[in-house]
Structures are given as C-alpha cells and as structure tokens.
N, C-alpha and C positions, 0 to 999 in steps of 0.2 A: 296459530290462532285463526279461527274461521273469519271469512270476510262476508259482508252483507251484500247480497245481490238479488236480482230477480231472474227467473228462468221461465220460458214458455215451451211446453212440450208440443210435439207434432199434433197431438189430439186436442190441443187448446187448453190443457191444464196449465195453471199458473202457480209458480212458487215464488215466495218472497221471504228472505231471511238469510241465515248463515249458510255458507258453503265451505266445503273442504274438498279439494281435488275435483271440483266441478259438480259435486253432489250435495244435496241437503244434509247438513250436519250442524247440530246445535239447536237453536230455536228458529222456528219458521212457520209459515202458513202456506198450505197448498189448497188452491181452489180447483177442484177436479172438473173436467169437461162435463160430467154428468150432473153437476150441481152439488155434489158433496163437498165438504170442507173440513180440513184438519188443521188445527193450530196446536203447536207444542214442540216437543223434543224430537230430533232426528239423529240418526247415525247411519253413515254410509248409504244415504238415499232412502232409508226406510224409517217409518214411524218407530221411535224407540225411546222410552222414558215416559214422562207424564204428558198427557195431551187430551184434547177434546176432538172427537170426530162427529160431525153433523152430517147425517145421511140425507140424500135428496128426497127421501120419502117422509122426512120429519122425525125420524128416530135419531138418538144421539148416544154416544158413549163418552164418559169422562173417566180417565184413570190411567193405568199403566199399559204400555205397549212394549212388545219385544219382537224385533225383526218384522215389523209391519202388522203384527196381529195383537189383539187384546190379550194381555198376559200379565197377571198380577191382580191387584185390587182395583175395582172400578164400579161404576154405576152405568147400566144400560137402560135407557128409557125408549120404549117403542112408541110409534106414532099413535097407537090405540090407547096409550096411557099405562100399559104394563111396565113395571120397573123391577130390575134386578140389581141388588146391592150385594157385592161379595167378590169372590175370587173367579178369575178367568184363566184359561190356558189355551193357547193356540186358537184364539178367537171364539171359544165356547165357554159357557158356564162350567166351572170345574173347581171343586173345593167347597168350602162353607159359603152359604149365601142365603138371601131371602128374596123371593120373587113375590111381588104384589101385583095381581092381575087386574085388568081393567074392571072386572066385575066385583072387585073388593076381596076376593079370596087370596089367601097367603100360603106360600110354601116356604118353610125354613128348614135348612139342613144341608146335607151333602149332595153335591152335583158332580157327576162324572161324564165327561165328554158331551155336555149339554143336556144330559138326562138327569132327572131327580131320582136320587137313591135313598132318601129319607134321613 
C-alpha cells in the first residue's frame, strides 16, 4: 500500500502524494521547478494514468498518460486558445481527433505522429 509523503528534488521540484519504494506511485501532485504542475496518477516515478499537466507557458493537457507521456485520450489546450480533443501517443496527436485553432478553423480526422492525415 502506498504511503503519503512529500519529496523535494535537487532542482527544486516538489512532490506530494503517494509513494512506493521512494518513488511517486498512486495519486500525487508535482510542482516542477520551471513552474509546470502535474496532478494525477503515477507509476514508478512517472506520470501514468489519468491526470492534468499545466505547463509554465499557460498550455494544459488533461487525459491519459503512459510512462510519463500523453498517451490515450485527452484534451490539449495551448496558451493561444488552440484546442485538440482526441487520441495521443507518445506525447503527440495520434489517432482520431479534432483540433480547433485560435482563428476558429477546425480539423477533424486522423492524426499520425502529430501530423494531420485527413
């Protein structure tokens, strides 16, 4: 059973939540030294499962993570207002999805490795 604790990394990043074998595991929140923040599920020290990552630049992602990367279904909203709802793989748009750009234009269809394929 995970234990609740807080950790501070040498770079100043701070974690609060469940730990297993000294690593984030279960539910927890990491405040990164660069100003980014992740709250959600962890496994073996990596973001893994459902969570929300708020980037220091104002962008955010809410959805599935696998081994520290966006992987599965989620919503990415960029600081300029562009929004992608759909599937992700290894941190990139991949699979079915819809991107609504800041100018109001919309692309719906298949994405492969971050590129729109129609």
